[in-house]
Structure formats: structure tokens, C-alpha cells
MARPABA-949145 format. One record per residue: x, y, z of N, C-alpha, C, O in turn. Coordinates in steps of 0.1 Angstrom, whole numbers, padded with zeros to 4 digits, always signed. Example, Ala and Ser with C-alpha at 12.3 -4.5 7.8 and 13.67 -1.06 7.14 Angstrom:
<rs>
+0132-0057+0078+0123-0045+0078+0132-0033+0078+0142-0033+0085+0128-0022+0071+0137-0011+0071+0129+0000+0079+0134+0011+0080
</rs>
This chain:
<rs>
-0071+0225+0305-0064+0221+0293-0049+0222+0294-0044+0232+0300-0042+0211+0290-0027+0212+0290-0023+0220+0278-0030+0222+0268-0010+0223+0278-0004+0230+0266+0006+0221+0260+0016+0217+0267+0005+0218+0248+0014+0209+0240+0017+0216+0227+0009+0223+0221+0030+0213+0223+0034+0218+0209+0026+0209+0199+0027+0196+0200+0020+0215+0190+0012+0207+0180+0020+0206+0167+0021+0195+0161+0026+0217+0162+0033+0217+0150+0043+0229+0149+0041+0238+0156+0052+0228+0140+0061+0239+0138+0064+0239+0123+0064+0229+0116+0067+0251+0118+0071+0252+0103+0086+0251+0101+0094+0256+0109+0089+0244+0091+0103+0243+0087+0104+0248+0072+0098+0243+0063+0112+0259+0071+0113+0265+0058+0123+0257+0049+0134+0253+0054+0119+0254+0037+0128+0246+0028+0126+0250+0013+0116+0255+0009+0137+0249+0006+0137+0252-0008+0128+0242-0016+0120+0246-0025+0128+0229-0012+0120+0219-0018+0113+0212-0006+0119+0202-0001+0102+0216-0001+0096+0211+0011+0093+0196+0010+0094+0189+0020+0089+0191-0002+0086+0177-0003+0099+0168-0001+0099+0159+0006+0110+0173-0008+0122+0165-0007+0128+0166+0007+0133+0156+0012+0127+0178+0014+0133+0179+0027+0125+0171+0037+0131+0165+0046+0112+0171+0036+0103+0163+0045+0106+0148+0043+0107+0141+0053+0108+0144+0031+0111+0130+0028+0124+0126+0034+0126+0115+0039+0134+0135+0032+0148+0133+0038+0147+0130+0053+0152+0120+0058+0139+0139+0060+0138+0137+0075+0130+0124+0078+0134+0117+0087+0119+0122+0071+0111+0110+0074+0119+0097+0072+0118+0088+0080+0126+0097+0061+0134+0085+0059+0145+0082+0069+0146+0071+0074+0152+0093+0073+0163+0091+0083+0157+0088+0096+0163+0079+0103+0146+0093+0100+0140+0090+0113+0132+0077+0113+0127+0073+0123+0130+0072+0101+0121+0060+0100+0107+0062+0102+0099+0054+0107+0102+0074+0098+0088+0078+0099+0080+0075+0086+0086+0071+0076+0067+0076+0087+0059+0074+0076+0062+0085+0066+0068+0095+0069+0058+0083+0053+0060+0093+0043+0053+0106+0047+0043+0106+0053+0059+0117+0043+0053+0130+0046+0039+0131+0041+0036+0126+0030+0030+0138+0048+0016+0140+0044+0014+0154+0039+0016+0164+0046+0010+0155+0026+0007+0168+0021-0006+0174+0027-0016+0167+0028-0005+0187+0030-0017+0194+0035-0016+0209+0030-0008+0216+0036-0023+0213+0020-0022+0226+0014-0007+0227+0009-0003+0219+0002+0000+0238+0013+0013+0240+0008+0024+0233+0017+0036+0234+0014+0019+0225+0027+0029+0219+0036+0031+0204+0033+0022+0197+0027+0042+0199+0038+0045+0184+0039+0048+0181+0053+0058+0186+0058+0039+0174+0060+0041+0171+0074+0048+0158+0077+0044+0148+0072+0057+0159+0086+0063+0147+0092+0059+0146+0106+0062+0154+0115+0051+0135+0109+0045+0133+0123+0055+0125+0132+0060+0115+0128+0056+0130+0144+0064+0123+0154+0055+0116+0163+0042+0117+0163+0060+0107+0172+0052+0098+0180+0044+0106+0190+0033+0101+0195+0048+0118+0194+0040+0125+0204+0030+0134+0198+0024+0143+0204+0027+0132+0185+0016+0140+0178+0021+0153+0172+0013+0159+0166+0033+0157+0174+0038+0169+0169+0042+0167+0154+0047+0156+0151+0039+0176+0146+0043+0175+0132+0053+0187+0129+0052+0198+0134+0062+0183+0120+0071+0193+0114+0065+0196+0100+0066+0186+0092+0060+0208+0098+0054+0211+0085+0063+0219+0076+0066+0230+0079+0068+0212+0066+0078+0218+0057+0070+0227+0047+0060+0223+0041+0075+0239+0045+0069+0250+0037+0080+0256+0028+0091+0258+0032+0076+0258+0015+0085+0264+0005+0089+0278+0009+0081+0286+0013+0103+0280+0008+0108+0293+0011+0116+0298-0001+0124+0290-0007+0116+0310-0003+0124+0316-0014+0135+0324-0008+0134+0329+0004+0146+0325-0015+0158+0332-0010+0165+0325+0001+0165+0312+0002+0173+0332+0009+0181+0326+0019+0173+0320+0030+0162+0325+0034+0177+0309+0035+0171+0302+0046+0180+0303+0058+0191+0298+0058+0175+0308+0069+0183+0308+0082+0181+0295+0088+0170+0290+0090+0192+0288+0091+0191+0275+0097+0184+0275+0111+0186+0285+0118+0177+0265+0114+0171+0262+0127+0177+0249+0132+0183+0242+0125+0174+0247+0145+0179+0234+0151+0167+0226+0156+0158+0232+0162+0166+0214+0152+0156+0204+0156+0162+0192+0163+0170+0185+0156+0159+0190+0175+0164+0179+0183+0153+0168+0186+0142+0172+0189+0157+0156+0184+0147+0145+0186+0152+0135+0196+0163+0130+0195+0144+0133+0207+0148+0124+0217+0143+0110+0213+0132+0108+0209+0153+0101+0212+0150+0087+0207+0155+0077+0217+0163+0080+0226+0151+0065+0215+0156+0054+0223+0169+0049+0218+0173+0053+0207+0175+0040+0225+0189+0034+0221+0188+0027+0208+0196+0028+0199+0177+0019+0206+0176+0011+0194+0173+0021+0182+0179+0019+0171+0165+0031+0184+0162+0040+0174+0175+0048+0170+0177+0052+0158+0183+0052+0180+0195+0059+0178+0204+0051+0168+0209+0056+0158+0205+0038+0171+0214+0029+0163+0208+0029+0148+0216+0029+0139+0195+0028+0147+0189+0027+0134+0191+0040+0126+0195+0040+0114+0188+0051+0132+0189+0064+0126+0204+0067+0122+0207+0072+0111+0213+0065+0132+0227+0067+0130+0232+0058+0119+0241+0063+0111+0227+0046+0118+0231+0037+0107+0227+0043+0093+0234+0042+0083+0215+0049+0093+0210+0055+0080+0218+0068+0077+0221+0070+0065+0222+0075+0087+0231+0087+0084+0244+0083+0078+0249+0088+0068+0250+0072+0084+0263+0067+0079+0261+0061+0065+0270+0062+0057+0251+0053+0063+0248+0047+0050+0247+0057+0039+0251+0054+0028+0242+0068+0042+0241+0079+0032+0254+0087+0030+0255+0095+0021+0263+0084+0039+0276+0092+0038+0275+0106+0042+0282+0115+0038+0265+0109+0051+0263+0123+0055+0273+0127+0066+0277+0119+0074+0278+0139+0065+0287+0144+0076+0279+0145+0089+0268+0148+0088+0286+0142+0100+0279+0143+0113+0290+0148+0123+0302+0147+0121+0284+0153+0134+0293+0159+0144+0288+0155+0158+0276+0152+0160+0297+0156+0168+0293+0153+0182+0287+0166+0189+0280+0165+0199+0290+0177+0183+0286+0190+0189+0279+0199+0180+0281+0198+0168+0271+0208+0185+0265+0218+0176+0276+0227+0171+0287+0228+0176+0273+0234+0160+0283+0242+0154+0293+0234+0146+0304+0239+0143+0290+0222+0143+0299+0213+0135+0312+0210+0143+0322+0209+0136+0311+0209+0156+0323+0206+0164+0324+0190+0165+0314+0183+0165+0337+0186+0165+0340+0172+0166+0334+0163+0154+0326+0155+0156+0339+0166+0142+0334+0159+0130+0336+0144+0131+0347+0139+0137+0327+0136+0126+0328+0122+0126+0327+0115+0139+0331+0103+0141+0322+0122+0149+0321+0116+0163+0306+0118+0168+0299+0126+0163+0303+0111+0179+0290+0113+0186+0294+0117+0200+0306+0116+0204+0284+0123+0207+0287+0127+0221+0280+0117+0231+0272+0109+0227+0284+0118+0243+0279+0110+0254+0273+0118+0265+0275+0115+0277+0267+0129+0262+0261+0138+0272+0251+0132+0281+0242+0124+0276+0252+0135+0294+0243+0130+0304+0242+0115+0304+0232+0109+0308+0253+0108+0299+0253+0093+0300+0246+0087+0288+0244+0075+0288+0241+0095+0278+0235+0089+0266+0244+0091+0254+0256+0092+0255+0237+0092+0243+0244+0094+0230+0237+0105+0222+0225+0106+0223+0245+0112+0215+0239+0123+0206+0247+0125+0194+0259+0123+0194+0241+0129+0183+0248+0133+0171+0240+0143+0163+0228+0144+0164+0247+0152+0156+0242+0162+0148+0245+0160+0133+0255+0155+0130+0236+0164+0125+0238+0164+0110+0229+0175+0104+0220+0180+0111+0232+0178+0091+0224+0189+0085+0214+0183+0075+0217+0172+0069+0203+0190+0073+0194+0186+0063+0198+0194+0050+0207+0202+0050+0191+0191+0039+0195+0198+0026+0195+0213+0026+0202+0219+0018+0187+0219+0035+0187+0234+0036+0196+0239+0047+0196+0251+0050+0204+0231+0053+0213+0236+0064+0207+0236+0078+0214+0240+0087+0195+0231+0079+0190+0230+0093+0198+0220+0101+0201+0210+0095+0201+0223+0113+0209+0214+0121+0200+0204+0129+0192+0208+0137+0201+0191+0126+0193+0181+0132+0201+0174+0142+0213+0172+0141+0194+0169+0152+0201+0162+0163+0192+0150+0168+0180+0152+0169+0198+0139+0171+0192+0128+0179+0199+0127+0192+0212+0128+0192+0192+0124+0202+0199+0122+0215+0190+0112+0223+0178+0111+0222+0197+0104+0231+0191+0094+0239+0187+0098+0253+0180+0091+0260+0193+0109+0258+0190+0114+0271+0188+0129+0270+0196+0135+0264+0178+0134+0277+0176+0149+0276+0188+0155+0283+0193+0151+0293+0192+0167+0278+0203+0174+0284+0198+0179+0298+0187+0183+0300+0208+0178+0308+0205+0181+0321+0199+0170+0330+0196+0171+0341+0197+0158+0323+0191+0147+0331+0201+0140+0339+0198+0132+0348+0214+0143+0337+0225+0137+0345+0226+0122+0345+0216+0115+0345+0238+0118+0346+0241+0103+0347+0255+0101+0352+0259+0090+0354
</rs>
């Protein structure tokens, strides 16, 4: 048997709203409720399951490898919403994208402060 990531939990103050935010920006289907979770499914079968959290939320980082066309679409939705974005983690280089490994990448925050990223080339793939 192979080992694959199946799902991960994403803590959120409003899991339905946060899951919808991500699904809309990534162009995914509407989140699927399952018990206390709202799942956003990715093409490789992995789901991000949003779960209600009380109190402070420690931000996590979620990076999504996308194609060039998908990058343009997602980045267009980020800009259309007027969301702040950065070329680097830690909110470095505001209003810019990066060109790491010959691709493109950009970071933005979700409503709970999780740092989201799209990139067209895996880091270390070189170009």
C-alpha cells in the first residue's frame, strides 16, 4: 500500500465561511459538510477539513501547486477581492509575486490568518 495524505484539519472561527473562502478562490466545488467539518476537496483527493476553533488560532501554511492557467484565474480572484498579497512568506514584498524555480508564486491570508500560497513550480525543481 502507498502512503498518501488524505485530509488535514484547518482550525477556523467560522469553518463554513473559511471553507467557502478557500473553495471560491481556488475555483473548487462548494465545501461539503461532514459532522462538524466543512471539507474542501483538491484534485488529488486530499481534503482540507475546516473545524470550529475557540480562542486564539495559530496560523498554519497551506501551499497549492497549480498550473499556469489556474494561477492566473486564482490570482485574478485574489486581486478582484482586493486581498493583500505578497511574493514571500512572512508578508515580504507586498503587492508582488515571486518567480521561484522559474515559476510563479503568491501568498495571501485567509480570514483566520492562515497563510495560503499558490505556486506553479515546486520549490527545488530548478529552472
